[in-house]
TORKOL-4160 file (C-alpha; in steps of 0.2 Angstrom, whole numbers, padded with zeros to 4 digits, m for minus):
468
<pt num="1" X="0086" Y="m0020" Z="0170"/>
<pt num="2" X="0078" Y="m0003" Z="0169"/>
<pt num="3" X="0065" Y="m0001" Z="0155"/>
<pt num="4" X="0070" Y="0011" Z="0141"/>
<pt num="5" X="0054" Y="0022" Z="0139"/>
<pt num="6" X="0056" Y="0027" Z="0121"/>
<pt num="7" X="0059" Y="0017" Z="0105"/>
<pt num="8" X="0076" Y="0017" Z="0098"/>
<pt num="9" X="0076" Y="0030" Z="0084"/>
<pt num="10" X="0076" Y="0024" Z="0066"/>
<pt num="11" X="0091" Y="0031" Z="0057"/>
<pt num="12" X="0085" Y="0041" Z="0042"/>
<pt num="13" X="0092" Y="0052" Z="0028"/>
<pt num="14" X="0093" Y="0071" Z="0031"/>
<pt num="15" X="0077" Y="0079" Z="0026"/>
<pt num="16" X="0085" Y="0092" Z="0014"/>
<pt num="17" X="0095" Y="0078" Z="0006"/>
<pt num="18" X="0081" Y="0065" Z="0004"/>
<pt num="19" X="0068" Y="0077" Z="m0003"/>
<pt num="20" X="0078" Y="0077" Z="m0019"/>
<pt num="21" X="0082" Y="0059" Z="m0021"/>
<pt num="22" X="0072" Y="0042" Z="m0022"/>
<pt num="23" X="0083" Y="0032" Z="m0010"/>
<pt num="24" X="0075" Y="0024" Z="0005"/>
<pt num="25" X="0071" Y="0037" Z="0018"/>
<pt num="26" X="0073" Y="0025" Z="0033"/>
<pt num="27" X="0090" Y="0017" Z="0034"/>
<pt num="28" X="0086" Y="0003" Z="0045"/>
<pt num="29" X="0092" Y="m0003" Z="0062"/>
<pt num="30" X="0110" Y="m0008" Z="0065"/>
<pt num="31" X="0113" Y="m0025" Z="0074"/>
<pt num="32" X="0117" Y="m0015" Z="0090"/>
<pt num="33" X="0101" Y="m0005" Z="0089"/>
<pt num="34" X="0090" Y="m0020" Z="0085"/>
<pt num="35" X="0097" Y="m0029" Z="0100"/>
<pt num="36" X="0094" Y="m0014" Z="0111"/>
<pt num="37" X="0076" Y="m0013" Z="0105"/>
<pt num="38" X="0072" Y="m0031" Z="0107"/>
<pt num="39" X="0077" Y="m0030" Z="0125"/>
<pt num="40" X="0062" Y="m0018" Z="0128"/>
<pt num="41" X="0050" Y="m0032" Z="0125"/>
<pt num="42" X="0042" Y="m0039" Z="0141"/>
<pt num="43" X="0037" Y="m0056" Z="0133"/>
<pt num="44" X="0020" Y="m0055" Z="0140"/>
<pt num="45" X="0011" Y="m0071" Z="0143"/>
<pt num="46" X="m0006" Y="m0065" Z="0136"/>
<pt num="47" X="0003" Y="m0059" Z="0120"/>
<pt num="48" X="m0009" Y="m0045" Z="0115"/>
<pt num="49" X="0002" Y="m0039" Z="0101"/>
<pt num="50" X="m0001" Y="m0055" Z="0091"/>
<pt num="51" X="m0020" Y="m0051" Z="0092"/>
<pt num="52" X="m0016" Y="m0035" Z="0083"/>
<pt num="53" X="m0008" Y="m0043" Z="0069"/>
<pt num="54" X="m0019" Y="m0047" Z="0054"/>
<pt num="55" X="m0007" Y="m0062" Z="0048"/>
<pt num="56" X="m0004" Y="m0069" Z="0066"/>
<pt num="57" X="0015" Y="m0066" Z="0067"/>
<pt num="58" X="0020" Y="m0073" Z="0084"/>
<pt num="59" X="0029" Y="m0057" Z="0089"/>
<pt num="60" X="0035" Y="m0062" Z="0106"/>
<pt num="61" X="0043" Y="m0077" Z="0099"/>
<pt num="62" X="0053" Y="m0068" Z="0085"/>
<pt num="63" X="0059" Y="m0055" Z="0097"/>
<pt num="64" X="0065" Y="m0068" Z="0109"/>
<pt num="65" X="0076" Y="m0075" Z="0095"/>
<pt num="66" X="0082" Y="m0058" Z="0092"/>
<pt num="67" X="0087" Y="m0055" Z="0110"/>
<pt num="68" X="0099" Y="m0069" Z="0108"/>
<pt num="69" X="0106" Y="m0063" Z="0092"/>
<pt num="70" X="0097" Y="m0077" Z="0082"/>
<pt num="71" X="0092" Y="m0066" Z="0068"/>
<pt num="72" X="0089" Y="m0080" Z="0056"/>
<pt num="73" X="0078" Y="m0089" Z="0069"/>
<pt num="74" X="0068" Y="m0073" Z="0071"/>
<pt num="75" X="0065" Y="m0072" Z="0052"/>
<pt num="76" X="0059" Y="m0090" Z="0052"/>
<pt num="77" X="0046" Y="m0086" Z="0065"/>
<pt num="78" X="0040" Y="m0072" Z="0055"/>
<pt num="79" X="0040" Y="m0081" Z="0039"/>
<pt num="80" X="0030" Y="m0095" Z="0046"/>
<pt num="81" X="0014" Y="m0084" Z="0045"/>
<pt num="82" X="0019" Y="m0069" Z="0034"/>
<pt num="83" X="0024" Y="m0071" Z="0015"/>
<pt num="84" X="0031" Y="m0053" Z="0014"/>
<pt num="85" X="0040" Y="m0049" Z="0030"/>
<pt num="86" X="0052" Y="m0036" Z="0022"/>
<pt num="87" X="0037" Y="m0027" Z="0015"/>
<pt num="88" X="0027" Y="m0027" Z="0031"/>
<pt num="89" X="0041" Y="m0021" Z="0041"/>
<pt num="90" X="0042" Y="m0005" Z="0030"/>
<pt num="91" X="0024" Y="m0001" Z="0026"/>
<pt num="92" X="0012" Y="m0008" Z="0039"/>
<pt num="93" X="0003" Y="0004" Z="0051"/>
<pt num="94" X="0010" Y="m0005" Z="0066"/>
<pt num="95" X="0005" Y="0010" Z="0077"/>
<pt num="96" X="m0013" Y="0005" Z="0074"/>
<pt num="97" X="m0011" Y="m0014" Z="0075"/>
<pt num="98" X="0002" Y="m0024" Z="0084"/>
<pt num="99" X="0011" Y="m0009" Z="0093"/>
<pt num="100" X="m0006" Y="m0002" Z="0098"/>
<pt num="101" X="m0009" Y="m0018" Z="0109"/>
<pt num="102" X="0009" Y="m0018" Z="0116"/>
<pt num="103" X="0008" Y="m0019" Z="0135"/>
<pt num="104" X="0024" Y="m0008" Z="0136"/>
<pt num="105" X="0014" Y="0006" Z="0127"/>
<pt num="106" X="0002" Y="0008" Z="0142"/>
<pt num="107" X="0015" Y="0018" Z="0151"/>
<pt num="108" X="0029" Y="0021" Z="0138"/>
<pt num="109" X="0032" Y="0020" Z="0119"/>
<pt num="110" X="0028" Y="0002" Z="0113"/>
<pt num="111" X="0041" Y="m0009" Z="0106"/>
<pt num="112" X="0046" Y="m0005" Z="0088"/>
<pt num="113" X="0039" Y="m0021" Z="0082"/>
<pt num="114" X="0039" Y="m0016" Z="0064"/>
<pt num="115" X="0057" Y="m0009" Z="0064"/>
<pt num="116" X="0063" Y="m0026" Z="0071"/>
<pt num="117" X="0053" Y="m0036" Z="0058"/>
<pt num="118" X="0061" Y="m0026" Z="0045"/>
<pt num="119" X="0078" Y="m0029" Z="0052"/>
<pt num="120" X="0075" Y="m0048" Z="0053"/>
<pt num="121" X="0069" Y="m0049" Z="0035"/>
<pt num="122" X="0084" Y="m0038" Z="0029"/>
<pt num="123" X="0096" Y="m0048" Z="0038"/>
<pt num="124" X="0089" Y="m0064" Z="0031"/>
<pt num="125" X="0089" Y="m0057" Z="0013"/>
<pt num="126" X="0107" Y="m0052" Z="0014"/>
<pt num="127" X="0114" Y="m0068" Z="0023"/>
<pt num="128" X="0103" Y="m0082" Z="0016"/>
<pt num="129" X="0111" Y="m0093" Z="0003"/>
<pt num="130" X="0099" Y="m0108" Z="0003"/>
<pt num="131" X="0083" Y="m0108" Z="m0007"/>
<pt num="132" X="0067" Y="m0113" Z="0002"/>
<pt num="133" X="0062" Y="m0132" Z="m0001"/>
<pt num="134" X="0047" Y="m0135" Z="m0013"/>
<pt num="135" X="0034" Y="m0144" Z="m0003"/>
<pt num="136" X="0028" Y="m0161" Z="m0009"/>
<pt num="137" X="0014" Y="m0158" Z="m0022"/>
<pt num="138" X="m0004" Y="m0162" Z="m0016"/>
<pt num="139" X="m0011" Y="m0164" Z="m0033"/>
<pt num="140" X="m0022" Y="m0148" Z="m0033"/>
<pt num="141" X="m0021" Y="m0132" Z="m0044"/>
<pt num="142" X="m0026" Y="m0115" Z="m0039"/>
<pt num="143" X="m0026" Y="m0099" Z="m0049"/>
<pt num="144" X="m0023" Y="m0082" Z="m0041"/>
<pt num="145" X="m0029" Y="m0066" Z="m0050"/>
<pt num="146" X="m0017" Y="m0051" Z="m0046"/>
<pt num="147" X="0000" Y="m0051" Z="m0038"/>
<pt num="148" X="m0003" Y="m0038" Z="m0025"/>
<pt num="149" X="m0001" Y="m0041" Z="m0006"/>
<pt num="150" X="m0017" Y="m0052" Z="m0005"/>
<pt num="151" X="m0013" Y="m0062" Z="m0020"/>
<pt num="152" X="0005" Y="m0065" Z="m0015"/>
<pt num="153" X="0000" Y="m0070" Z="0002"/>
<pt num="154" X="m0013" Y="m0082" Z="m0004"/>
<pt num="155" X="m0001" Y="m0090" Z="m0016"/>
<pt num="156" X="0013" Y="m0092" Z="m0003"/>
<pt num="157" X="0001" Y="m0100" Z="0010"/>
<pt num="158" X="m0005" Y="m0112" Z="m0003"/>
<pt num="159" X="0012" Y="m0116" Z="m0010"/>
<pt num="160" X="0018" Y="m0121" Z="0007"/>
<pt num="161" X="0004" Y="m0134" Z="0008"/>
<pt num="162" X="0009" Y="m0142" Z="m0009"/>
<pt num="163" X="m0003" Y="m0133" Z="m0021"/>
<pt num="164" X="0002" Y="m0130" Z="m0038"/>
<pt num="165" X="m0001" Y="m0111" Z="m0039"/>
<pt num="166" X="m0002" Y="m0099" Z="m0054"/>
<pt num="167" X="m0003" Y="m0080" Z="m0052"/>
<pt num="168" X="m0009" Y="m0070" Z="m0066"/>
<pt num="169" X="m0004" Y="m0051" Z="m0066"/>
<pt num="170" X="m0011" Y="m0038" Z="m0078"/>
<pt num="171" X="0005" Y="m0027" Z="m0078"/>
<pt num="172" X="0022" Y="m0032" Z="m0084"/>
<pt num="173" X="0030" Y="m0033" Z="m0067"/>
<pt num="174" X="0024" Y="m0043" Z="m0052"/>
<pt num="175" X="0020" Y="m0035" Z="m0035"/>
<pt num="176" X="0003" Y="m0025" Z="m0038"/>
<pt num="177" X="0002" Y="m0009" Z="m0028"/>
<pt num="178" X="0019" Y="m0013" Z="m0020"/>
<pt num="179" X="0027" Y="m0009" Z="m0036"/>
<pt num="180" X="0016" Y="0004" Z="m0045"/>
<pt num="181" X="0008" Y="0013" Z="m0029"/>
<pt num="182" X="0021" Y="0014" Z="m0016"/>
<pt num="183" X="0037" Y="0025" Z="m0020"/>
<pt num="184" X="0054" Y="0019" Z="m0020"/>
<pt num="185" X="0059" Y="0030" Z="m0005"/>
<pt num="186" X="0047" Y="0020" Z="0006"/>
<pt num="187" X="0048" Y="0003" Z="m0002"/>
<pt num="188" X="0063" Y="m0001" Z="m0013"/>
<pt num="189" X="0057" Y="m0011" Z="m0028"/>
<pt num="190" X="0072" Y="m0023" Z="m0026"/>
<pt num="191" X="0064" Y="m0028" Z="m0009"/>
<pt num="192" X="0048" Y="m0033" Z="m0018"/>
<pt num="193" X="0057" Y="m0042" Z="m0031"/>
<pt num="194" X="0066" Y="m0052" Z="m0018"/>
<pt num="195" X="0050" Y="m0057" Z="m0010"/>
<pt num="196" X="0042" Y="m0062" Z="m0026"/>
<pt num="197" X="0058" Y="m0073" Z="m0030"/>
<pt num="198" X="0056" Y="m0082" Z="m0014"/>
<pt num="199" X="0038" Y="m0087" Z="m0019"/>
<pt num="200" X="0044" Y="m0093" Z="m0035"/>
<pt num="201" X="0057" Y="m0103" Z="m0027"/>
<pt num="202" X="0042" Y="m0112" Z="m0018"/>
<pt num="203" X="0035" Y="m0117" Z="m0035"/>
<pt num="204" X="0023" Y="m0102" Z="m0038"/>
<pt num="205" X="0021" Y="m0098" Z="m0056"/>
<pt num="206" X="0019" Y="m0080" Z="m0060"/>
<pt num="207" X="0012" Y="m0074" Z="m0077"/>
<pt num="208" X="0013" Y="m0056" Z="m0081"/>
<pt num="209" X="0004" Y="m0046" Z="m0095"/>
<pt num="210" X="m0012" Y="m0057" Z="m0092"/>
<pt num="211" X="m0028" Y="m0047" Z="m0089"/>
<pt num="212" X="m0042" Y="m0058" Z="m0082"/>
<pt num="213" X="m0058" Y="m0053" Z="m0090"/>
<pt num="214" X="m0049" Y="m0049" Z="m0107"/>
<pt num="215" X="m0034" Y="m0061" Z="m0110"/>
<pt num="216" X="m0042" Y="m0075" Z="m0100"/>
<pt num="217" X="m0059" Y="m0076" Z="m0091"/>
<pt num="218" X="m0062" Y="m0084" Z="m0074"/>
<pt num="219" X="m0072" Y="m0098" Z="m0083"/>
<pt num="220" X="m0057" Y="m0102" Z="m0094"/>
<pt num="221" X="m0046" Y="m0104" Z="m0079"/>
<pt num="222" X="m0058" Y="m0117" Z="m0072"/>
<pt num="223" X="m0058" Y="m0125" Z="m0090"/>
<pt num="224" X="m0039" Y="m0126" Z="m0089"/>
<pt num="225" X="m0040" Y="m0137" Z="m0073"/>
<pt num="226" X="m0039" Y="m0125" Z="m0059"/>
<pt num="227" X="m0050" Y="m0130" Z="m0045"/>
<pt num="228" X="m0052" Y="m0113" Z="m0036"/>
<pt num="229" X="m0049" Y="m0095" Z="m0040"/>
<pt num="230" X="m0044" Y="m0081" Z="m0029"/>
<pt num="231" X="m0047" Y="m0063" Z="m0035"/>
<pt num="232" X="m0035" Y="m0051" Z="m0028"/>
<pt num="233" X="m0036" Y="m0038" Z="m0042"/>
<pt num="234" X="m0035" Y="m0023" Z="m0030"/>
<pt num="235" X="m0044" Y="m0006" Z="m0032"/>
<pt num="236" X="m0036" Y="0003" Z="m0047"/>
<pt num="237" X="m0050" Y="0013" Z="m0053"/>
<pt num="238" X="m0047" Y="0031" Z="m0047"/>
<pt num="239" X="m0060" Y="0043" Z="m0039"/>
<pt num="240" X="m0062" Y="0061" Z="m0044"/>
<pt num="241" X="m0072" Y="0075" Z="m0037"/>
<pt num="242" X="m0082" Y="0080" Z="m0053"/>
<pt num="243" X="m0078" Y="0098" Z="m0051"/>
<pt num="244" X="m0075" Y="0110" Z="m0066"/>
<pt num="245" X="m0057" Y="0109" Z="m0074"/>
<pt num="246" X="m0053" Y="0091" Z="m0070"/>
<pt num="247" X="m0050" Y="0087" Z="m0088"/>
<pt num="248" X="m0037" Y="0100" Z="m0090"/>
<pt num="249" X="m0019" Y="0096" Z="m0095"/>
<pt num="250" X="m0009" Y="0094" Z="m0079"/>
<pt num="251" X="m0022" Y="0085" Z="m0069"/>
<pt num="252" X="m0018" Y="0067" Z="m0063"/>
<pt num="253" X="m0025" Y="0054" Z="m0053"/>
<pt num="254" X="m0013" Y="0048" Z="m0039"/>
<pt num="255" X="m0014" Y="0031" Z="m0047"/>
<pt num="256" X="m0008" Y="0037" Z="m0064"/>
<pt num="257" X="0005" Y="0049" Z="m0056"/>
<pt num="258" X="0013" Y="0036" Z="m0045"/>
<pt num="259" X="0012" Y="0022" Z="m0058"/>
<pt num="260" X="0022" Y="0033" Z="m0070"/>
<pt num="261" X="0035" Y="0037" Z="m0057"/>
<pt num="262" X="0036" Y="0020" Z="m0048"/>
<pt num="263" X="0034" Y="0008" Z="m0062"/>
<pt num="264" X="0038" Y="0017" Z="m0078"/>
<pt num="265" X="0052" Y="0027" Z="m0070"/>
<pt num="266" X="0046" Y="0044" Z="m0076"/>
<pt num="267" X="0059" Y="0052" Z="m0065"/>
<pt num="268" X="0073" Y="0047" Z="m0077"/>
<pt num="269" X="0081" Y="0060" Z="m0089"/>
<pt num="270" X="0074" Y="0052" Z="m0104"/>
<pt num="271" X="0058" Y="0043" Z="m0098"/>
<pt num="272" X="0047" Y="0032" Z="m0108"/>
<pt num="273" X="0032" Y="0040" Z="m0100"/>
<pt num="274" X="0035" Y="0058" Z="m0096"/>
<pt num="275" X="0027" Y="0067" Z="m0081"/>
<pt num="276" X="0028" Y="0084" Z="m0073"/>
<pt num="277" X="0045" Y="0091" Z="m0067"/>
<pt num="278" X="0046" Y="0108" Z="m0058"/>
<pt num="279" X="0033" Y="0120" Z="m0055"/>
<pt num="280" X="0020" Y="0121" Z="m0041"/>
<pt num="281" X="0009" Y="0106" Z="m0037"/>
<pt num="282" X="m0007" Y="0103" Z="m0027"/>
<pt num="283" X="m0011" Y="0086" Z="m0020"/>
<pt num="284" X="m0029" Y="0084" Z="m0015"/>
<pt num="285" X="m0032" Y="0072" Z="m0001"/>
<pt num="286" X="m0025" Y="0067" Z="0016"/>
<pt num="287" X="m0021" Y="0048" Z="0016"/>
<pt num="288" X="m0005" Y="0038" Z="0013"/>
<pt num="289" X="m0007" Y="0039" Z="m0006"/>
<pt num="290" X="m0008" Y="0058" Z="m0005"/>
<pt num="291" X="0008" Y="0059" Z="0006"/>
<pt num="292" X="0016" Y="0047" Z="m0007"/>
<pt num="293" X="0011" Y="0058" Z="m0022"/>
<pt num="294" X="0016" Y="0074" Z="m0013"/>
<pt num="295" X="0033" Y="0068" Z="m0008"/>
<pt num="296" X="0036" Y="0060" Z="m0026"/>
<pt num="297" X="0032" Y="0077" Z="m0034"/>
<pt num="298" X="0045" Y="0085" Z="m0023"/>
<pt num="299" X="0058" Y="0073" Z="m0028"/>
<pt num="300" X="0053" Y="0075" Z="m0047"/>
<pt num="301" X="0059" Y="0093" Z="m0045"/>
<pt num="302" X="0043" Y="0103" Z="m0039"/>
<pt num="303" X="0047" Y="0120" Z="m0033"/>
<pt num="304" X="0032" Y="0120" Z="m0021"/>
<pt num="305" X="0020" Y="0106" Z="m0015"/>
<pt num="306" X="0004" Y="0109" Z="m0006"/>
<pt num="307" X="m0007" Y="0095" Z="0002"/>
<pt num="308" X="m0025" Y="0102" Z="0001"/>
<pt num="309" X="m0036" Y="0093" Z="0014"/>
<pt num="310" X="m0054" Y="0097" Z="0020"/>
<pt num="311" X="m0052" Y="0092" Z="0038"/>
<pt num="312" X="m0039" Y="0096" Z="0051"/>
<pt num="313" X="m0022" Y="0088" Z="0055"/>
<pt num="314" X="m0031" Y="0078" Z="0069"/>
<pt num="315" X="m0042" Y="0069" Z="0056"/>
<pt num="316" X="m0028" Y="0067" Z="0043"/>
<pt num="317" X="m0029" Y="0048" Z="0040"/>
<pt num="318" X="m0011" Y="0046" Z="0034"/>
<pt num="319" X="0002" Y="0037" Z="0045"/>
<pt num="320" X="0009" Y="0050" Z="0057"/>
<pt num="321" X="0027" Y="0045" Z="0052"/>
<pt num="322" X="0023" Y="0049" Z="0034"/>
<pt num="323" X="0015" Y="0066" Z="0038"/>
<pt num="324" X="0030" Y="0070" Z="0049"/>
<pt num="325" X="0042" Y="0065" Z="0035"/>
<pt num="326" X="0032" Y="0076" Z="0023"/>
<pt num="327" X="0033" Y="0091" Z="0034"/>
<pt num="328" X="0051" Y="0089" Z="0037"/>
<pt num="329" X="0054" Y="0089" Z="0018"/>
<pt num="330" X="0045" Y="0105" Z="0016"/>
<pt num="331" X="0027" Y="0100" Z="0010"/>
<pt num="332" X="0015" Y="0114" Z="0014"/>
<pt num="333" X="m0001" Y="0107" Z="0022"/>
<pt num="334" X="m0017" Y="0118" Z="0018"/>
<pt num="335" X="m0029" Y="0110" Z="0030"/>
<pt num="336" X="m0048" Y="0114" Z="0032"/>
<pt num="337" X="m0048" Y="0118" Z="0013"/>
<pt num="338" X="m0058" Y="0110" Z="m0001"/>
<pt num="339" X="m0056" Y="0112" Z="m0020"/>
<pt num="340" X="m0071" Y="0119" Z="m0029"/>
<pt num="341" X="m0063" Y="0122" Z="m0047"/>
<pt num="342" X="m0047" Y="0119" Z="m0056"/>
<pt num="343" X="m0042" Y="0134" Z="m0066"/>
<pt num="344" X="m0034" Y="0134" Z="m0083"/>
<pt num="345" X="m0027" Y="0145" Z="m0096"/>
<pt num="346" X="m0038" Y="0150" Z="m0111"/>
<pt num="347" X="m0034" Y="0162" Z="m0125"/>
<pt num="348" X="m0049" Y="0163" Z="m0136"/>
<pt num="349" X="m0040" Y="0175" Z="m0148"/>
<pt num="350" X="m0027" Y="0162" Z="m0152"/>
<pt num="351" X="m0035" Y="0144" Z="m0151"/>
<pt num="352" X="m0018" Y="0137" Z="m0156"/>
<pt num="353" X="m0009" Y="0144" Z="m0141"/>
<pt num="354" X="0001" Y="0129" Z="m0134"/>
<pt num="355" X="m0003" Y="0135" Z="m0116"/>
<pt num="356" X="m0022" Y="0133" Z="m0119"/>
<pt num="357" X="m0030" Y="0119" Z="m0109"/>
<pt num="358" X="m0016" Y="0119" Z="m0095"/>
<pt num="359" X="m0019" Y="0120" Z="m0077"/>
<pt num="360" X="m0015" Y="0138" Z="m0070"/>
<pt num="361" X="m0022" Y="0136" Z="m0052"/>
<pt num="362" X="m0034" Y="0128" Z="m0040"/>
<pt num="363" X="m0049" Y="0137" Z="m0032"/>
<pt num="364" X="m0053" Y="0132" Z="m0014"/>
<pt num="365" X="m0065" Y="0136" Z="m0001"/>
<pt num="366" X="m0061" Y="0136" Z="0018"/>
<pt num="367" X="m0070" Y="0124" Z="0029"/>
<pt num="368" X="m0074" Y="0122" Z="0047"/>
<pt num="369" X="m0078" Y="0106" Z="0057"/>
<pt num="370" X="m0096" Y="0103" Z="0061"/>
<pt num="371" X="m0105" Y="0088" Z="0069"/>
<pt num="372" X="m0097" Y="0070" Z="0068"/>
<pt num="373" X="m0102" Y="0060" Z="0053"/>
<pt num="374" X="m0107" Y="0041" Z="0053"/>
<pt num="375" X="m0089" Y="0037" Z="0054"/>
<pt num="376" X="m0086" Y="0047" Z="0070"/>
<pt num="377" X="m0076" Y="0061" Z="0061"/>
<pt num="378" X="m0082" Y="0079" Z="0062"/>
<pt num="379" X="m0090" Y="0084" Z="0046"/>
<pt num="380" X="m0082" Y="0098" Z="0036"/>
<pt num="381" X="m0094" Y="0112" Z="0032"/>
<pt num="382" X="m0090" Y="0126" Z="0019"/>
<pt num="383" X="m0087" Y="0144" Z="0025"/>
<pt num="384" X="m0098" Y="0155" Z="0013"/>
<pt num="385" X="m0088" Y="0168" Z="0004"/>
<pt num="386" X="m0071" Y="0161" Z="0009"/>
<pt num="387" X="m0065" Y="0156" Z="m0009"/>
<pt num="388" X="m0047" Y="0159" Z="m0013"/>
<pt num="389" X="m0035" Y="0153" Z="m0027"/>
<pt num="390" X="m0018" Y="0144" Z="m0026"/>
<pt num="391" X="m0006" Y="0146" Z="m0041"/>
<pt num="392" X="m0001" Y="0129" Z="m0046"/>
<pt num="393" X="0004" Y="0120" Z="m0063"/>
<pt num="394" X="m0001" Y="0102" Z="m0058"/>
<pt num="395" X="m0015" Y="0095" Z="m0048"/>
<pt num="396" X="m0015" Y="0077" Z="m0041"/>
<pt num="397" X="m0031" Y="0069" Z="m0035"/>
<pt num="398" X="m0028" Y="0057" Z="m0021"/>
<pt num="399" X="m0046" Y="0054" Z="m0014"/>
<pt num="400" X="m0047" Y="0036" Z="m0015"/>
<pt num="401" X="m0050" Y="0022" Z="m0028"/>
<pt num="402" X="m0063" Y="0009" Z="m0032"/>
<pt num="403" X="m0062" Y="m0009" Z="m0038"/>
<pt num="404" X="m0061" Y="m0011" Z="m0057"/>
<pt num="405" X="m0077" Y="m0018" Z="m0064"/>
<pt num="406" X="m0069" Y="m0029" Z="m0077"/>
<pt num="407" X="m0069" Y="m0045" Z="m0068"/>
<pt num="408" X="m0087" Y="m0043" Z="m0062"/>
<pt num="409" X="m0093" Y="m0039" Z="m0080"/>
<pt num="410" X="m0085" Y="m0055" Z="m0087"/>
<pt num="411" X="m0089" Y="m0067" Z="m0073"/>
<pt num="412" X="m0106" Y="m0074" Z="m0071"/>
<pt num="413" X="m0113" Y="m0076" Z="m0053"/>
<pt num="414" X="m0101" Y="m0064" Z="m0045"/>
<pt num="415" X="m0110" Y="m0051" Z="m0035"/>
<pt num="416" X="m0103" Y="m0034" Z="m0029"/>
<pt num="417" X="m0109" Y="m0021" Z="m0017"/>
<pt num="418" X="m0114" Y="m0003" Z="m0022"/>
<pt num="419" X="m0096" Y="0003" Z="m0021"/>
<pt num="420" X="m0090" Y="m0011" Z="m0033"/>
<pt num="421" X="m0082" Y="m0022" Z="m0020"/>
<pt num="422" X="m0084" Y="m0041" Z="m0023"/>
<pt num="423" X="m0096" Y="m0048" Z="m0010"/>
<pt num="424" X="m0088" Y="m0062" Z="0001"/>
<pt num="425" X="m0092" Y="m0071" Z="0017"/>
<pt num="426" X="m0081" Y="m0073" Z="0032"/>
<pt num="427" X="m0069" Y="m0085" Z="0023"/>
<pt num="428" X="m0067" Y="m0075" Z="0008"/>
<pt num="429" X="m0079" Y="m0085" Z="m0003"/>
<pt num="430" X="m0089" Y="m0075" Z="m0016"/>
<pt num="431" X="m0106" Y="m0078" Z="m0022"/>
<pt num="432" X="m0099" Y="m0090" Z="m0035"/>
<pt num="433" X="m0094" Y="m0108" Z="m0030"/>
<pt num="434" X="m0075" Y="m0110" Z="m0028"/>
<pt num="435" X="m0071" Y="m0092" Z="m0032"/>
<pt num="436" X="m0063" Y="m0082" Z="m0017"/>
<pt num="437" X="m0058" Y="m0064" Z="m0016"/>
<pt num="438" X="m0049" Y="m0052" Z="m0004"/>
<pt num="439" X="m0040" Y="m0036" Z="m0002"/>
<pt num="440" X="m0044" Y="m0020" Z="m0010"/>
<pt num="441" X="m0055" Y="m0029" Z="m0023"/>
<pt num="442" X="m0067" Y="m0032" Z="m0009"/>
<pt num="443" X="m0065" Y="m0018" Z="0003"/>
<pt num="444" X="m0059" Y="m0004" Z="m0008"/>
<pt num="445" X="m0042" Y="0004" Z="m0005"/>
<pt num="446" X="m0035" Y="m0001" Z="0012"/>
<pt num="447" X="m0019" Y="m0006" Z="0020"/>
<pt num="448" X="m0006" Y="m0019" Z="0014"/>
<pt num="449" X="m0007" Y="m0029" Z="0029"/>
<pt num="450" X="m0026" Y="m0030" Z="0029"/>
<pt num="451" X="m0025" Y="m0036" Z="0011"/>
<pt num="452" X="m0013" Y="m0049" Z="0017"/>
<pt num="453" X="m0024" Y="m0055" Z="0031"/>
<pt num="454" X="m0038" Y="m0057" Z="0018"/>
<pt num="455" X="m0027" Y="m0068" Z="0007"/>
<pt num="456" X="m0022" Y="m0078" Z="0022"/>
<pt num="457" X="m0040" Y="m0081" Z="0026"/>
<pt num="458" X="m0045" Y="m0086" Z="0009"/>
<pt num="459" X="m0030" Y="m0098" Z="0007"/>
<pt num="460" X="m0036" Y="m0107" Z="0023"/>
<pt num="461" X="m0053" Y="m0108" Z="0016"/>
<pt num="462" X="m0047" Y="m0115" Z="m0001"/>
<pt num="463" X="m0037" Y="m0128" Z="0008"/>
<pt num="464" X="m0051" Y="m0133" Z="0019"/>
<pt num="465" X="m0063" Y="m0135" Z="0004"/>
<pt num="466" X="m0051" Y="m0144" Z="m0008"/>
<pt num="467" X="m0042" Y="m0155" Z="0005"/>
<pt num="468" X="m0056" Y="m0157" Z="0018"/>
C-alpha cells in the first residue's frame, strides 16, 4: 500500500467562530480518519518513537490495535504506562518528542501519534462502563503534594501497585495546572475531571483546600503514618520584568489571568472574580502560556491582542500549532520588541479621578539578534533610540514562573537551587530521606509530559524503597 505523505488533518472550529467562544478548538478524529492515520505507522522493529516518550507509552502496540479497530485495546496499551492519556493527546508537544523520532518523518510527515492517543482515550471515555478494579492493598501509605500532572501520575502508578495514596491539593479543584493554567479551548475541564475520577476509582484519595506548609506540614504527614512523600506542587510563583509601571491597575501575571478565567470562570456574565473584557491587550512573552493568555483575552472580548516578544518567530518557544492557531484567530505578533515601561494615566489636578493608576499603554524598544547565548539561541540586543508606544488597556506578563518557596521554608532538610527548584537525584529523591519531588517544583515551568515522566520515575523509586 502506498504511503500517505502527510498526516490526516485534524478537524477544527473555524478561526473567526472559535476566537469568540471557549469550546475546544480541535474537534478530534472520526473513526474513519483515525483508522486511516493508524495505517501510516510502519511498525518499526527498533521503535524509536517509544524512546521519545517520557512515560514510555508502547506506541507501535497501541497503533497496531487501532489498525484493527480495537480502540479499547489501544487505550489499555496507553493506560498501562500513562495515567492521563486524554490529557497527553491534547497538550503534549509530540512534535518534539515521540513524533520527532518517527521513522516515517525522515521522508514524510510523522504519524499523528498524539491525535491517535487522543482518539483512543476519548473513545474509551465515551464507551467504557466498567470501573477499574482496585488492586489488593500492600499495606503502605504514600502522600502526594499537589494534584498536577506529576502528582496525579505518581499517585496513579503507586495505586496500581496497591499503595494507599492520598493527594493533597491547595486549590478547591483537583488537576493543578491542567485546570487553572490551560484554557478550556485547549483542554476541556471535563476531560481532566474524568481522568481524576479514574484515579479515584483506583482508590486514590484526593483532599482539596489543603496547603502543605500551612494547613499541614511534611513532618505532620510522616507523623500521620505516611512512609513517603512526593512533592509535585508545581511552579506557581509568577516572574515579572521589574520595569516601571508593573504595579498599575490592568497589569496581570499570566498565572492570575488564566486562573481567573479557567478556574474561577471570569468569562461568565456575572463572575465571582472579574477580569478585563474588551479593550486592547499586550501579552509579554513567547511560550505556550503567552499563547494561552493571548487567545483567552481575545475570547474575553478584547478588541485587539498583541504578543510582544523580544526574539524572532524562529526562536518563539511556543508549540507551532498553537502559534498558527493564534495567527489564524487574529493575534498580532510584535516580534523583536521588548517592553521597557508600562504607561499609566495620572491626573495630578484631580487625585480622585477614577482613571488614575490604570494602564494606558506599553513602551517598547526594538531589538536585533546578536550572538548565541548559553542555550544556543541568538541573544536579543536593543536598538538605541528605537522606542515606541503601543496603546493598550491591559498588560499580561507571561515570562515564566518559579516554584513557590512555602514548602521549602517549612520543611527541614529540603535543599533548593538558586532558582528555587527542589534538588533531587536521578530517582527524584530530595536531600531529605523518604521525600521525593518532580515536575515544575524541581525544574521550573516545563511541559505536562515531562512532569508526568518525573512523577513516574519517583513512583518507581518509592516502590523500590518501600517494597525492596
